[in-house]
ZALOVEX-758882 format. One record per residue (C-alpha): x, y, z; residue in one letter. Coordinates in steps of 0.1 Angstrom, whole numbers, padded with zeros to 4 digits, always signed. Example, Ala and Ser with C-alpha at 12.3 -4.5 7.8 and 13.67 -1.06 7.14 Angstrom:
2
+0123-0045+0078a;+0137-0011+0071s;
END
This chain:
561
+0000-0001+0000x;+0014+0034-0011x;+0019+0057+0020x;+0012+0093+0018x;+0019+0121+0042x;+0050+0130+0063x;+0036+0113+0093x;+0035+0078+0078x;+0069+0082+0062x;+0087+0095+0092x;+0067+0083+0122x;+0050+0104+0147x;+0078+0109+0174x;+0097+0135+0152x;+0067+0157+0151x;+0063+0155+0188x;+0098+0166+0193x;+0092+0195+0169x;+0059+0206+0188x;+0079+0204+0222x;+0107+0226+0206x;+0082+0250+0194x;+0063+0252+0227x;+0098+0258+0244x;+0107+0287+0220x;+0072+0303+0225x;+0075+0301+0262x;+0106+0323+0261x;+0083+0353+0253x;+0059+0345+0281x;+0058+0364+0313x;+0066+0347+0345x;+0031+0349+0355x;+0004+0345+0330x;-0020+0366+0349x;-0011+0402+0341x;+0000+0421+0371x;-0005+0460+0373x;+0029+0478+0371x;+0036+0497+0401x;+0044+0526+0380x;+0007+0526+0369x;-0007+0524+0403x;+0019+0552+0414x;+0006+0575+0386x;-0029+0569+0396x;-0022+0576+0434x;-0001+0606+0425x;-0030+0621+0407x;-0045+0651+0430x;-0081+0641+0423x;-0074+0605+0435x;-0057+0618+0465x;-0088+0636+0475x;-0111+0606+0469x;-0091+0584+0488x;-0088+0608+0518x;-0125+0616+0518x;-0140+0583+0510x;-0122+0556+0532x;-0146+0529+0519x;-0134+0534+0483x;-0107+0511+0470x;-0089+0510+0438x;-0094+0478+0414x;-0072+0477+0383x;-0081+0461+0349x;-0061+0459+0318x;-0078+0467+0286x;-0055+0449+0259x;-0077+0461+0228x;-0065+0497+0238x;-0034+0492+0256x;-0047+0510+0287x;-0051+0502+0324x;-0087+0510+0338x;-0087+0517+0375x;-0121+0515+0390x;-0133+0533+0421x;-0152+0507+0441x;-0171+0517+0472x;-0174+0486+0498x;-0213+0492+0502x;-0223+0510+0471x;-0205+0496+0443x;-0187+0515+0414x;-0183+0552+0417x;-0160+0559+0386x;-0128+0551+0370x;-0094+0566+0359x;-0076+0553+0326x;-0038+0553+0322x;-0018+0546+0291x;+0001+0512+0296x;+0033+0525+0279x;+0036+0562+0290x;+0017+0562+0323x;-0003+0591+0314x;-0036+0599+0327x;-0063+0596+0299x;-0098+0598+0314x;-0113+0604+0348x;-0147+0602+0363x;-0160+0600+0400x;-0197+0602+0409x;-0198+0603+0447x;-0237+0603+0449x;-0239+0574+0424x;-0259+0546+0441x;-0284+0522+0423x;-0319+0516+0440x;-0321+0485+0460x;-0342+0467+0435x;-0317+0474+0408x;-0288+0460+0429x;-0309+0428+0436x;-0316+0426+0399x;-0278+0432+0392x;-0269+0404+0418x;-0293+0380+0401x;-0281+0388+0366x;-0246+0384+0375x;-0253+0350+0390x;-0267+0339+0356x;-0243+0357+0336x;-0214+0340+0353x;-0226+0307+0339x;-0222+0318+0304x;-0189+0310+0285x;-0168+0341+0277x;-0137+0343+0255x;-0119+0371+0241x;-0085+0383+0225x;-0063+0355+0216x;-0083+0329+0237x;-0111+0330+0213x;-0086+0328+0184x;-0070+0296+0198x;-0102+0281+0206x;-0115+0287+0171x;-0082+0275+0155x;-0081+0241+0173x;-0119+0234+0167x;-0115+0243+0130x;-0082+0222+0127x;-0100+0191+0144x;-0131+0194+0123x;-0115+0200+0087x;-0077+0196+0091x;-0059+0168+0074x;-0039+0146+0100x;-0024+0121+0075x;-0005+0148+0061x;+0005+0178+0083x;+0018+0201+0054x;-0014+0194+0033x;-0030+0223+0013x;-0060+0221+0036x;-0038+0227+0065x;-0020+0256+0051x;-0052+0271+0042x;-0064+0268+0080x;-0031+0286+0089x;-0035+0313+0063x;-0072+0319+0076x;-0060+0325+0111x;-0028+0343+0102x;-0047+0376+0108x;-0057+0369+0144x;-0022+0375+0162x;-0018+0407+0141x;-0052+0419+0151x;-0044+0414+0185x;-0016+0439+0187x;-0029+0467+0165x;-0028+0491+0192x;+0005+0481+0208x;+0027+0475+0176x;+0007+0494+0152x;+0032+0494+0122x;+0040+0459+0125x;+0003+0450+0128x;-0009+0468+0097x;+0020+0456+0077x;+0015+0421+0085x;-0023+0425+0078x;-0016+0439+0044x;+0008+0410+0035x;-0017+0384+0047x;-0045+0401+0029x;-0024+0400-0003x;-0019+0362+0003x;-0057+0356+0009x;-0063+0375-0024x;-0038+0353-0043x;-0053+0322-0027x;-0088+0331-0039x;-0076+0339-0075x;-0057+0306-0076x;-0090+0289-0068x;-0107+0312-0091x;-0087+0296-0120x;-0099+0262-0111x;-0068+0252-0092x;-0061+0245-0057x;-0094+0232-0046x;-0094+0211-0013x;-0110+0179-0010x;-0143+0178+0007x;-0133+0153+0034x;-0148+0162+0069x;-0133+0146+0097x;-0166+0146+0118x;-0191+0124+0100x;-0219+0126+0125x;-0247+0152+0122x;-0256+0154+0158x;-0220+0163+0167x;-0220+0188+0143x;-0253+0204+0154x;-0237+0205+0189x;-0208+0223+0178x;-0230+0249+0162x;-0253+0252+0192x;-0219+0260+0210x;-0210+0285+0183x;-0246+0301+0186x;-0243+0304+0222x;-0211+0323+0217x;-0227+0346+0191x;-0254+0354+0216x;-0231+0360+0243x;-0210+0383+0222x;-0240+0403+0208x;-0259+0408+0241x;-0233+0407+0269x;-0204+0428+0251x;-0228+0455+0234x;-0225+0470+0200x;-0197+0493+0190x;-0201+0528+0177x;-0204+0519+0139x;-0234+0496+0148x;-0249+0522+0171x;-0248+0549+0144x;-0266+0526+0121x;-0293+0526+0148x;-0292+0563+0155x;-0298+0569+0117x;-0324+0545+0117x;-0344+0561+0146x;-0337+0595+0130x;-0355+0582+0100x;-0384+0567+0120x;-0390+0601+0139x;-0383+0626+0112x;-0390+0607+0080x;-0357+0621+0069x;-0322+0604+0062x;-0295+0617+0084x;-0271+0630+0056x;-0262+0668+0057x;-0269+0671+0094x;-0245+0680+0118x;-0242+0642+0130x;-0243+0631+0093x;-0206+0624+0091x;-0210+0598+0117x;-0236+0582+0094x;-0215+0569+0068x;-0235+0541+0053x;-0261+0537+0026x;-0300+0547+0029x;-0310+0511+0031x;-0290+0505+0063x;-0311+0529+0080x;-0341+0514+0069x;-0330+0480+0081x;-0320+0494+0115x;-0352+0516+0119x;-0372+0490+0137x;-0345+0488+0164x;-0356+0522+0174x;-0390+0507+0185x;-0373+0489+0214x;-0358+0519+0231x;-0344+0553+0221x;-0309+0563+0213x;-0320+0599+0206x;-0330+0620+0236x;-0338+0652+0216x;-0340+0663+0179x;-0336+0700+0176x;-0353+0721+0147x;-0321+0726+0128x;-0319+0687+0127x;-0291+0683+0154x;-0297+0657+0180x;-0288+0649+0218x;-0281+0613+0223x;-0287+0591+0253x;-0256+0574+0266x;-0240+0548+0243x;-0242+0524+0271x;-0279+0525+0271x;-0285+0488+0275x;-0322+0488+0267x;-0316+0508+0235x;-0289+0485+0224x;-0314+0454+0226x;-0332+0463+0193x;-0298+0467+0175x;-0285+0434+0190x;-0316+0414+0179x;-0315+0430+0144x;-0279+0418+0142x;-0287+0383+0155x;-0314+0379+0129x;-0291+0389+0101x;-0264+0365+0116x;-0286+0334+0116x;-0298+0344+0080x;-0263+0344+0070x;-0256+0308+0084x;-0286+0295+0065x;-0276+0310+0032x;-0242+0296+0037x;-0255+0262+0044x;-0276+0262+0012x;-0246+0275-0008x;-0223+0248+0005x;-0251+0221-0001x;-0246+0229-0039x;-0214+0207-0041x;-0213+0190-0007x;-0234+0167+0015x;-0250+0176+0047x;-0222+0170+0069x;-0197+0190+0049x;-0222+0220+0047x;-0226+0220+0085x;-0189+0219+0088x;-0186+0250+0065x;-0213+0268+0086x;-0194+0260+0118x;-0161+0272+0105x;-0177+0304+0097x;-0196+0307+0130x;-0167+0299+0153x;-0145+0324+0135x;-0126+0348+0159x;-0132+0376+0134x;-0170+0372+0143x;-0170+0365+0181x;-0149+0383+0206x;-0115+0388+0190x;-0115+0425+0195x;-0141+0450+0198x;-0134+0466+0165x;-0147+0438+0142x;-0173+0412+0137x;-0208+0411+0157x;-0196+0441+0178x;-0195+0461+0146x;-0229+0453+0133x;-0229+0473+0102x;-0196+0457+0090x;-0214+0424+0085x;-0250+0434+0080x;-0248+0432+0041x;-0233+0395+0043x;-0268+0376+0044x;-0279+0398+0012x;-0248+0390-0007x;-0250+0350+0002x;-0287+0351-0006x;-0280+0368-0040x;-0255+0342-0049x;-0279+0314-0038x;-0306+0328-0061x;-0286+0339-0090x;-0305+0315-0111x;-0333+0339-0108x;-0312+0367-0121x;-0337+0396-0114x;-0342+0385-0079x;-0302+0380-0075x;-0300+0416-0089x;-0323+0431-0063x;-0308+0412-0034x;-0273+0425-0045x;-0289+0459-0048x;-0300+0459-0014x;-0268+0449+0000x;-0249+0478-0021x;-0276+0501-0008x;-0265+0494+0029x;-0227+0495+0023x;-0210+0504-0010x;-0188+0475-0016x;-0211+0448-0030x;-0211+0472-0062x;-0179+0459-0072x;-0194+0424-0077x;-0216+0436-0106x;-0194+0432-0134x;-0183+0397-0123x;-0218+0383-0117x;-0231+0400-0151x;-0204+0382-0170x;-0211+0348-0152x;-0247+0349-0162x;-0240+0361-0198x;-0213+0331-0204x;-0234+0305-0185x;-0268+0314-0195x;-0274+0342-0220x;-0272+0378-0223x;-0309+0381-0214x;-0302+0366-0180x;-0274+0390-0174x;-0294+0420-0184x;-0323+0408-0161x;-0297+0406-0133x;-0287+0444-0141x;-0322+0454-0143x;-0329+0443-0108x;-0299+0458-0096x;-0304+0491-0113x;-0340+0490-0100x;-0328+0490-0063x;-0303+0519-0072x;-0332+0539-0087x;-0352+0535-0054x;-0322+0546-0034x;-0315+0577-0055x;-0354+0587-0051x;-0350+0582-0015x;-0318+0605-0014x;-0335+0631-0032x;-0367+0631-0013x;-0357+0623+0022x;-0323+0643+0026x;-0327+0680+0038x;-0291+0693+0043x;-0287+0719+0069x;-0266+0740+0042x;-0291+0752+0019x;-0265+0754-0008x;-0257+0717-0007x;-0277+0693-0027x;-0291+0661-0013x;-0269+0639-0035x;-0239+0662-0026x;-0246+0658+0012x;-0248+0620+0007x;-0215+0618-0011x;-0198+0642+0013x;-0209+0623+0045x;-0201+0587+0029x;-0176+0584+0003x;-0157+0616+0009x;-0159+0611+0046x;-0145+0576+0045x;-0118+0580+0018x;-0104+0616+0016x;-0114+0638+0046x;-0090+0643+0076x;-0097+0617+0101x;-0106+0585+0081x;-0089+0598+0050x;-0055+0601+0065x;-0060+0577+0094x;-0028+0560+0106x;-0047+0530+0114x;-0042+0513+0080x;-0012+0500+0059x;-0013+0532+0039x;-0016+0555+0070x;+0016+0538+0083x;+0035+0545+0050x;+0024+0581+0039x;+0050+0584+0013x;+0041+0551-0003x;+0003+0561+0000x;+0008+0590-0023x;+0012+0570-0053x;+0004+0534-0040x;-0031+0539-0029x;-0043+0557-0063x;-0024+0530-0082x;-0041+0502-0061x;-0074+0519-0066x;-0070+0520-0105x;-0057+0485-0106x;-0087+0472-0084x;-0111+0490-0106x;-0097+0475-0138x;-0095+0441-0122x;-0133+0444-0114x;-0142+0454-0150x;-0120+0426-0165x;-0140+0400-0146x;-0170+0408-0168x;-0152+0391-0197x;-0127+0366-0180x;-0122+0339-0174x;-0143+0326-0203x;-0148+0292-0187x;-0164+0297-0152x;-0186+0274-0129x;-0204+0282-0097x;-0174+0273-0074x;-0151+0295-0094x;-0177+0325-0093x;-0175+0321-0054x;-0139+0321-0053x;-0136+0353-0076x;-0164+0369-0054x;-0142+0362-0023x;-0111+0376-0043x;-0130+0410-0050x;-0143+0413-0016x;-0109+0407-0002x;-0094+0433-0028x;-0116+0460-0012x;-0092+0462+0017x;-0064+0474-0006x;-0083+0507-0013x;-0095+0518+0021x;-0080+0547+0038x;-0092+0535+0073x;-0086+0501+0089x;-0078+0484+0055x;-0076+0446+0062x;-0098+0448+0093x;-0132+0446+0074x;-0130+0408+0075x;-0167+0405+0075x;-0168+0418+0039x;-0154+0385+0026x;-0154+0359+0053x;-0181+0339+0043x;-0173+0333+0007x;-0136+0329+0017x;-0147+0300+0039x;-0167+0286+0009x;-0136+0289-0012x;-0111+0272+0012x;-0133+0244+0025x;-0170+0242+0010x;-0167+0242-0029x;-0144+0229-0055x;-0147+0236-0091x;-0164+0210-0114x;-0144+0193-0142x;-0168+0207-0166x;-0187+0242-0165x;-0219+0239-0145x;-0250+0258-0153x;-0268+0274-0122x;
END
């Protein structure tokens, strides 16, 4: 019998030695104690602050409880009263020891019934699983490796794909502490992901569909665990500012009948008009807006308004589950039930969705809100007009699905007929017309000299790509290399545009699996042209990337949808 794989060839023990050596090497960089101890200089800086001195002198029952926030590289020292609970906090930069924020409310004391409810809630919440930072990345990596990895050949293509998929995780973990290294590494890994998708788009490099776990009930149990983590991530950790501004714009639409572009808070609402239609029902649960002035300006309630978040969180959970369903149906095109469930699990357990950092995934609702519409459009592309409408809805929420139009049109024209391609375009354009009418009718800029369309473009594309803040953000590869960005970013944008157009004509032979792979390549490519946080919008492409790596492989002959 012919043996394949390095394990069969050399035996198991050399790889155990390699693993031990690797662990020993990693242990050199570990601190003496895994639990992070607060540096004395941090506590000295806190105690030296005159405000803290006064608090400790006047309130003997108050103690200091430090907590490290790795996502932001700061120490947060809480003021805790022995009987009355939290009174405030002071935050300190972990590197410089500089005091950043300070708040103290001596009269802050929750009512007795609220404290009783909080104790009961804390008891229940203490039972939920919680993972954050690299913990969730390691958990996800091990589970996915067990479920889809190839153990007969350690250096197999499938295992290298898994390593590539998770290569972003350690870089995302250090974006605030080693910014230049992190964004350079993120850019390099994104280039590799783009190349991998292109390779799959040529019909090469497709992994074998061989899941390790061939038991549907076991897979359903894993999916139930992933769902629990999604619920905890959404409802326990809250929604970040980008998700909240989607809800603020939706509530503004609900209460005034107008879209938020051209208002004093319009630059915070950088999404398409359909995003606010989608999140408008979240405003029925509770309000983020305390007051709307006659000039259109608003006064917000606290971003920590937990009751108001519930509508946003529930909307995002529904979208999340719809993405799971569409992903399962897409995987079933070329795989059996167990493999399709495996693909959904690989997506659902991704650290880029659950708890890796507070800057991506489910905690940034608007980053992945369009995903179920893109997947549903792919699923229903055999009905081209409906597929065009669904992709149009996605593009009406966030701009990036627009770049898929030439590829999908070319696919339908070559696989079916020109008529099918035109029907797809008609459905997409119909949604575009609706969005333009909404902008013309429902946008009332504060500046009378500004047109509705001008206000929309200024608060969205111009705000994200060109204005100070986002446009010259240091939190990106281009922001870390401004000299290179002067010619590199425009060049990358032009090349990306040409690539999008070329996919309307090439490749001449394309089946559904190659369409998925090229769709993933296009969505990965959006990261190269973003001025702010390019490479971190992983929700844009995660689902088609998972399908490309694990779920579909090209047929030997072209396949009609």
